[in-house]
N, C-alpha and C positions, 0 to 999 in steps of 0.2 A: 073881200073874202077873209073871214076869221081864221087865225092859225091859232091852234091850240095843241101842245105837246107837253107830255110828262115822262120824266125818267126817275128811277129809284137807283140809289147808289148805296149798296150795303157796306158800312163801315168793316173793315177786317178787325177783328180781335187782336190786340196787342199781346206780347207775352206777359206782361205785368198783370193784364186781365184775367188771363188764363190762370195764373198763379192765385189771384185774388178769388176766382170763382172756387178753385179746389180748396183754399183755407176756409172760405165761408160754408161750404158744404160741410166740411168736416167739423167745424166748431158748431154749426147748426144740428148735426147728427148726434154729437156728443151731448149738447145741452138738452135736446130732446130725450135722450135716453136716460140722463141723470133726472130730468123732470118726471118720467114715467116711473123710474124706481123709487123716487121720493113719493110719489103719489101710491104706488103698490105697497110700499113697505110702511106708509104711514109715519114717516120720520118727523113731520111737522105737526102730528096729530090733526085737529079739525081742519087745519089749513092744507092738508096734503091733496085734497081733491082739486085745489087751485092750481096746482102743478100741471094738470091735464090742460088746463086752459093756457097755462104759460107755455106748454109744449106746443100747442096749436098756434099760438102766437109767434114764436120763434119761426116755426116751419112757414108760416105765411109771410113773415118779414124777410126771411131768406129768399123765398120763391119770387116776391115782387122786386127785391133788390136785384136778383140775378137777371129778372126779365128786364129791367130797366137798363142793363149793360148793353143790350142789343140796340144798335144805333144804326138808322138808314138816314139817307139825305134824299130829299125830293126836289128835283127842279121842274117848276111848271112856267111853261113859256105861253103867254097869252097875248097876242097882238102886239108883240115887241116888248112886253114886260117881263122880266124874268124873276120868279119868286124862288127863294132858296129856303126850303124847311127842313128842320132836324126832328126826326120821328124816334122817340125813346119807347122801347118796349112795344112796339107797333100799335102803340094807342095815344101816347101823349106827343103833341105837335107844337113845335116852337118856330116862329119865323126867325130865320138868321138874318136874311137880308133881302131887299128886293130892289131892282132898277130897271130902267129904260135901256134897252140895247143899244139905241140910237145915241146914247149919252157916254158910250165908251170912248175913252182917249186912247187907250192902247189895247192891242189884242195879239195874242201870239202863243208859240208853242212854250210851254214852262220849261221843258228839258233844255232848250236852247238858251233861254234868258234867265234861268235861275240864280246864278251868280250876281247878275246885274240886279235882279229885283230884292235879293237879299240884302244888298248893300245900300239900298235906297230907303228913304224914310217915308212911311205911309202912316196915317192917322189910324187906320183899321186894316185888318187882313181877315178874310172870310175864306176859310179851305174846307169845303165839304166834299173832300176827295180822299182817296187812298194814295198818300204820296209814293208809295213803293210801285204803284203801277205806272203804265205807260198811257199816253193819250190825254195828258193834262194841259190844259190851256188856261192863260191868265187874261183877265180883264183889269185894266186901270180905270177906276171909276171917280169921277168927281161927285161928291154929295154935298148939298148946301149945309146939311146939318152936321155931318160926321168929317167932312173934309176929303182929302184925296186917299182913296184905299185901293187895295188889290183883292180880286175876287178869283179864287181858283177854281176851275170847272173841269169835269170829267164827262162831256157829253159823248153820247152814242152817235152813230152816223146820222140817225134820223133828226136827233136834236140839233147836231151841226147844221144839216140842211136848212132846218127851221130858223136857226139864229143867223144865218148867212143873208136871210132877206132883210134882216133889221139892222145889222151892224153896217156902218158906214163902209163903203169901199175902200176909202183912203185908209182906214183904220185897220181892216181885216187883211189887206195886202194879198198875197197868195196863200195865205194860211187855210182860208175856208174856200178857195177858189175850186171850182169843178175841174176834175181831172180828165 
């Protein structure tokens, strides 16, 4: 029987991103108004009409940049292989990491093992989660290309149940056991 499950995690905006959004909108609005004023007043003579195009270009650039700040993570579990993708602006997709759940060396609740994991050396870290939220799990994975790394996950109940089938019992302990 094939098992397929997907889950989206919307990244919460950080305060610095909110400030950047406001600054970009304000600067773009000021630049657009100045470009239209320059075009209407004919400040640059024959080139004044070009400022209308510049204003539209500034507006489009601001729109696409602000849209790219919207980030989601997608977990796709297909028959024991977990793919983690980063989706920017709800259109551009980038594969962050992919691994087989049966190859996990350690699995646990991140809140309980956070300090131990932070003091440990890993060759890579993948964290498609909102670290302020609860329900974060970690997987220590050995990769033939990248070495040993840690992957943080924020699976919902359905995803955890699907993962439980593929993670070795000695690794999952009672973290994913049925209550």
